[in-house]
PADRENKOL-884272 format. One record per residue (C-alpha): residue number from 1; residue in one letter; x, y, z. Coordinates in Angstrom, 3 decimals. Layout:
% residues N
<num->NUM | residuo->A | c1->X | c2->Y | c3->Z>
...
//
This chain:
% residues 157
<num->1 | residuo->M | c1->23.844 | c2->1.371 | c3->-42.710>
<num->2 | residuo->P | c1->20.879 | c2->-0.614 | c3->-40.995>
<num->3 | residuo->T | c1->19.961 | c2->0.610 | c3->-37.699>
<num->4 | residuo->T | c1->18.655 | c2->-2.378 | c3->-35.142>
<num->5 | residuo->E | c1->15.820 | c2->-1.155 | c3->-32.887>
<num->6 | residuo->R | c1->16.419 | c2->-2.034 | c3->-29.058>
<num->7 | residuo->P | c1->13.921 | c2->-3.934 | c3->-27.579>
<num->8 | residuo->A | c1->11.326 | c2->-1.435 | c3->-25.698>
<num->9 | residuo->R | c1->12.471 | c2->-2.887 | c3->-21.942>
<num->10 | residuo->I | c1->9.154 | c2->-1.935 | c3->-20.809>
<num->11 | residuo->G | c1->9.312 | c2->-4.726 | c3->-17.941>
<num->12 | residuo->F | c1->12.515 | c2->-3.321 | c3->-16.762>
<num->13 | residuo->L | c1->11.479 | c2->0.286 | c3->-16.987>
<num->14 | residuo->L | c1->8.300 | c2->-0.532 | c3->-14.936>
<num->15 | residuo->A | c1->10.665 | c2->-2.095 | c3->-12.554>
<num->16 | residuo->Q | c1->13.109 | c2->0.756 | c3->-12.224>
<num->17 | residuo->L | c1->10.217 | c2->3.096 | c3->-11.739>
<num->18 | residuo->G | c1->8.264 | c2->0.877 | c3->-9.260>
<num->19 | residuo->S | c1->11.282 | c2->1.023 | c3->-7.322>
<num->20 | residuo->A | c1->12.208 | c2->4.368 | c3->-7.394>
<num->21 | residuo->A | c1->8.424 | c2->5.432 | c3->-6.520>
<num->22 | residuo->A | c1->8.480 | c2->2.981 | c3->-3.504>
<num->23 | residuo->S | c1->11.657 | c2->4.403 | c3->-1.935>
<num->24 | residuo->R | c1->10.257 | c2->8.148 | c3->-2.348>
<num->25 | residuo->F | c1->6.992 | c2->6.663 | c3->-0.666>
<num->26 | residuo->A | c1->8.887 | c2->4.936 | c3->1.828>
<num->27 | residuo->A | c1->10.980 | c2->8.296 | c3->2.714>
<num->28 | residuo->R | c1->7.473 | c2->10.423 | c3->2.973>
<num->29 | residuo->T | c1->5.801 | c2->7.730 | c3->5.257>
<num->30 | residuo->R | c1->9.023 | c2->7.767 | c3->7.270>
<num->31 | residuo->E | c1->8.154 | c2->11.226 | c3->8.334>
<num->32 | residuo->L | c1->5.134 | c2->9.990 | c3->10.135>
<num->33 | residuo->G | c1->7.075 | c2->7.341 | c3->11.561>
<num->34 | residuo->I | c1->5.312 | c2->4.564 | c3->9.853>
<num->35 | residuo->T | c1->6.330 | c2->2.307 | c3->7.167>
<num->36 | residuo->P | c1->4.707 | c2->1.740 | c3->3.593>
<num->37 | residuo->A | c1->3.243 | c2->-1.511 | c3->4.955>
<num->38 | residuo->Q | c1->1.894 | c2->0.050 | c3->7.941>
<num->39 | residuo->A | c1->0.349 | c2->3.073 | c3->5.956>
<num->40 | residuo->G | c1->-1.373 | c2->-0.006 | c3->3.925>
<num->41 | residuo->V | c1->-2.731 | c2->-1.544 | c3->6.881>
<num->42 | residuo->L | c1->-4.119 | c2->1.515 | c3->7.991>
<num->43 | residuo->R | c1->-5.544 | c2->2.435 | c3->4.497>
<num->44 | residuo->I | c1->-7.315 | c2->-0.918 | c3->4.621>
<num->45 | residuo->L | c1->-8.738 | c2->-0.297 | c3->8.117>
<num->46 | residuo->G | c1->-9.867 | c2->3.060 | c3->7.270>
<num->47 | residuo->R | c1->-12.227 | c2->1.093 | c3->4.620>
<num->48 | residuo->R | c1->-12.868 | c2->-1.771 | c3->6.599>
<num->49 | residuo->P | c1->-13.319 | c2->-0.905 | c3->10.431>
<num->50 | residuo->G | c1->-13.859 | c2->-3.997 | c3->12.132>
<num->51 | residuo->I | c1->-11.861 | c2->-6.306 | c3->9.949>
<num->52 | residuo->S | c1->-10.474 | c2->-9.469 | c3->11.863>
<num->53 | residuo->Q | c1->-6.848 | c2->-10.164 | c3->11.804>
<num->54 | residuo->R | c1->-7.871 | c2->-13.273 | c3->9.818>
<num->55 | residuo->D | c1->-9.293 | c2->-11.244 | c3->7.231>
<num->56 | residuo->L | c1->-6.883 | c2->-8.692 | c3->7.018>
<num->57 | residuo->A | c1->-4.244 | c2->-11.064 | c3->6.667>
<num->58 | residuo->D | c1->-6.380 | c2->-12.883 | c3->3.966>
<num->59 | residuo->T | c1->-6.848 | c2->-9.620 | c3->2.033>
<num->60 | residuo->L | c1->-3.133 | c2->-8.835 | c3->2.268>
<num->61 | residuo->G | c1->-1.953 | c2->-12.167 | c3->1.409>
<num->62 | residuo->A | c1->0.014 | c2->-12.137 | c3->4.019>
<num->63 | residuo->V | c1->0.782 | c2->-14.985 | c3->7.068>
<num->64 | residuo->P | c1->-0.922 | c2->-14.300 | c3->10.259>
<num->65 | residuo->S | c1->2.140 | c2->-13.700 | c3->11.985>
<num->66 | residuo->R | c1->3.393 | c2->-11.032 | c3->9.598>
<num->67 | residuo->V | c1->0.153 | c2->-9.196 | c3->10.276>
<num->68 | residuo->V | c1->0.449 | c2->-9.590 | c3->14.122>
<num->69 | residuo->A | c1->3.703 | c2->-7.911 | c3->14.142>
<num->70 | residuo->L | c1->2.133 | c2->-4.987 | c3->11.798>
<num->71 | residuo->I | c1->-0.803 | c2->-4.556 | c3->14.312>
<num->72 | residuo->D | c1->1.340 | c2->-4.890 | c3->17.278>
<num->73 | residuo->A | c1->3.686 | c2->-1.740 | c3->16.001>
<num->74 | residuo->L | c1->0.383 | c2->0.209 | c3->14.907>
<num->75 | residuo->Q | c1->-1.428 | c2->-0.524 | c3->18.242>
<num->76 | residuo->A | c1->1.966 | c2->0.687 | c3->20.104>
<num->77 | residuo->A | c1->2.070 | c2->4.017 | c3->18.389>
<num->78 | residuo->G | c1->-1.828 | c2->4.106 | c3->19.120>
<num->79 | residuo->Y | c1->-2.986 | c2->4.036 | c3->15.554>
<num->80 | residuo->V | c1->-4.965 | c2->0.554 | c3->16.144>
<num->81 | residuo->T | c1->-7.372 | c2->-0.916 | c3->18.478>
<num->82 | residuo->R | c1->-7.527 | c2->-4.759 | c3->18.728>
<num->83 | residuo->T | c1->-10.605 | c2->-6.002 | c3->20.289>
<num->84 | residuo->R | c1->-12.006 | c2->-9.745 | c3->20.751>
<num->85 | residuo->S | c1->-14.675 | c2->-10.409 | c3->18.466>
<num->86 | residuo->T | c1->-18.133 | c2->-10.526 | c3->20.293>
<num->87 | residuo->S | c1->-19.305 | c2->-13.228 | c3->17.541>
<num->88 | residuo->D | c1->-15.762 | c2->-15.476 | c3->17.571>
<num->89 | residuo->R | c1->-13.933 | c2->-15.219 | c3->20.526>
<num->90 | residuo->R | c1->-11.288 | c2->-16.501 | c3->18.601>
<num->91 | residuo->N | c1->-10.609 | c2->-13.516 | c3->16.256>
<num->92 | residuo->H | c1->-9.477 | c2->-9.836 | c3->17.232>
<num->93 | residuo->E | c1->-11.441 | c2->-7.151 | c3->15.363>
<num->94 | residuo->L | c1->-9.183 | c2->-4.035 | c3->14.166>
<num->95 | residuo->A | c1->-10.156 | c2->-0.341 | c3->14.223>
<num->96 | residuo->L | c1->-8.502 | c2->2.990 | c3->13.790>
<num->97 | residuo->T | c1->-7.791 | c2->5.402 | c3->16.782>
<num->98 | residuo->D | c1->-8.503 | c2->9.019 | c3->16.586>
<num->99 | residuo->A | c1->-4.683 | c2->9.411 | c3->16.305>
<num->100 | residuo->G | c1->-5.085 | c2->6.416 | c3->13.331>
<num->101 | residuo->R | c1->-7.607 | c2->8.278 | c3->11.622>
<num->102 | residuo->T | c1->-5.467 | c2->11.598 | c3->11.692>
<num->103 | residuo->A | c1->-2.397 | c2->9.557 | c3->10.215>
<num->104 | residuo->L | c1->-4.862 | c2->8.396 | c3->7.800>
<num->105 | residuo->S | c1->-5.551 | c2->11.753 | c3->6.809>
<num->106 | residuo->D | c1->-2.165 | c2->12.729 | c3->6.675>
<num->107 | residuo->L | c1->-1.029 | c2->10.043 | c3->4.477>
<num->108 | residuo->R | c1->-3.835 | c2->10.700 | c3->2.207>
<num->109 | residuo->A | c1->-1.816 | c2->13.835 | c3->1.774>
<num->110 | residuo->I | c1->1.367 | c2->12.076 | c3->1.305>
<num->111 | residuo->A | c1->0.010 | c2->10.206 | c3->-1.263>
<num->112 | residuo->E | c1->-1.503 | c2->13.063 | c3->-3.303>
<num->113 | residuo->A | c1->1.902 | c2->14.686 | c3->-3.168>
<num->114 | residuo->H | c1->3.678 | c2->11.370 | c3->-4.123>
<num->115 | residuo->E | c1->1.397 | c2->11.109 | c3->-6.713>
<num->116 | residuo->K | c1->1.825 | c2->14.665 | c3->-8.241>
<num->117 | residuo->D | c1->5.675 | c2->14.062 | c3->-8.008>
<num->118 | residuo->V | c1->5.679 | c2->10.835 | c3->-9.514>
<num->119 | residuo->T | c1->3.731 | c2->11.970 | c3->-12.592>
<num->120 | residuo->K | c1->4.980 | c2->15.937 | c3->-12.497>
<num->121 | residuo->A | c1->6.753 | c2->15.189 | c3->-16.186>
<num->122 | residuo->L | c1->3.657 | c2->14.166 | c3->-17.677>
<num->123 | residuo->S | c1->0.675 | c2->16.350 | c3->-19.367>
<num->124 | residuo->P | c1->-3.067 | c2->15.562 | c3->-17.438>
<num->125 | residuo->E | c1->-3.590 | c2->13.977 | c3->-20.996>
<num->126 | residuo->Q | c1->-0.567 | c2->11.363 | c3->-20.580>
<num->127 | residuo->R | c1->-1.324 | c2->11.279 | c3->-16.968>
<num->128 | residuo->S | c1->-4.820 | c2->9.939 | c3->-17.807>
<num->129 | residuo->Q | c1->-3.369 | c2->7.593 | c3->-20.476>
<num->130 | residuo->L | c1->-0.547 | c2->6.166 | c3->-18.401>
<num->131 | residuo->T | c1->-3.398 | c2->5.230 | c3->-15.479>
<num->132 | residuo->E | c1->-5.551 | c2->3.802 | c3->-18.157>
<num->133 | residuo->L | c1->-2.644 | c2->1.777 | c3->-19.650>
<num->134 | residuo->L | c1->-1.152 | c2->0.672 | c3->-16.348>
<num->135 | residuo->G | c1->-4.818 | c2->-0.498 | c3->-15.081>
<num->136 | residuo->V | c1->-5.331 | c2->-2.824 | c3->-18.302>
<num->137 | residuo->L | c1->-2.012 | c2->-4.356 | c3->-17.121>
<num->138 | residuo->A | c1->-2.570 | c2->-4.552 | c3->-13.399>
<num->139 | residuo->D | c1->-5.703 | c2->-6.064 | c3->-14.149>
<num->140 | residuo->D | c1->-4.120 | c2->-8.797 | c3->-16.825>
<num->141 | residuo->F | c1->-1.930 | c2->-9.530 | c3->-13.674>
<num->142 | residuo->G | c1->-4.818 | c2->-9.878 | c3->-11.979>
<num->143 | residuo->L | c1->-3.542 | c2->-7.390 | c3->-9.187>
<num->144 | residuo->D | c1->-5.809 | c2->-5.754 | c3->-6.543>
<num->145 | residuo->P | c1->-5.766 | c2->-1.852 | c3->-6.777>
<num->146 | residuo->V | c1->-5.869 | c2->-1.391 | c3->-3.293>
<num->147 | residuo->V | c1->-3.180 | c2->-4.134 | c3->-1.930>
<num->148 | residuo->H | c1->0.303 | c2->-3.948 | c3->-2.704>
<num->149 | residuo->P | c1->1.697 | c2->-7.682 | c3->-3.474>
<num->150 | residuo->G | c1->4.579 | c2->-6.842 | c3->-1.365>
<num->151 | residuo->Y | c1->2.712 | c2->-7.423 | c3->1.583>
<num->152 | residuo->A | c1->2.997 | c2->-11.331 | c3->1.388>
<num->153 | residuo->D | c1->6.670 | c2->-10.964 | c3->1.551>
<num->154 | residuo->A | c1->7.293 | c2->-11.404 | c3->5.292>
<num->155 | residuo->S | c1->10.669 | c2->-9.271 | c3->4.773>
<num->156 | residuo->A | c1->8.699 | c2->-6.163 | c3->3.367>
<num->157 | residuo->H | c1->9.306 | c2->-3.361 | c3->5.589>
//
């Protein structure tokens, strides 16, 4: 009797794994009292202190009002400062506070634990192969390795 091979369903499996990984990461960031989107903003501010809100919105591919809401919440939590730009009064420059730098350090530890958890079933060689292959696919899709495409979605939390 001939056997019919099922399609690989790679896209579906990637979507399932992405959803599961995102849910686990959200649970971890919730322990710090922040959302994954806020975690991403802290990460960017850690790499680009003084970035303007406008440039942050461009980097995230998000509408400015979405960025204002993210920054408002991070500022209320004491993680971010917002100051008028001395070179362009229409812009606000963003920077992490000491508490924001501490939260970013905590997020790094969470991200490392998350990475280990997500890939625990793989050998070091398999993990390396997967990283390389996913990088190839991400490049083909034109994805920025620093910015999650969900930031552009105003409903992302």
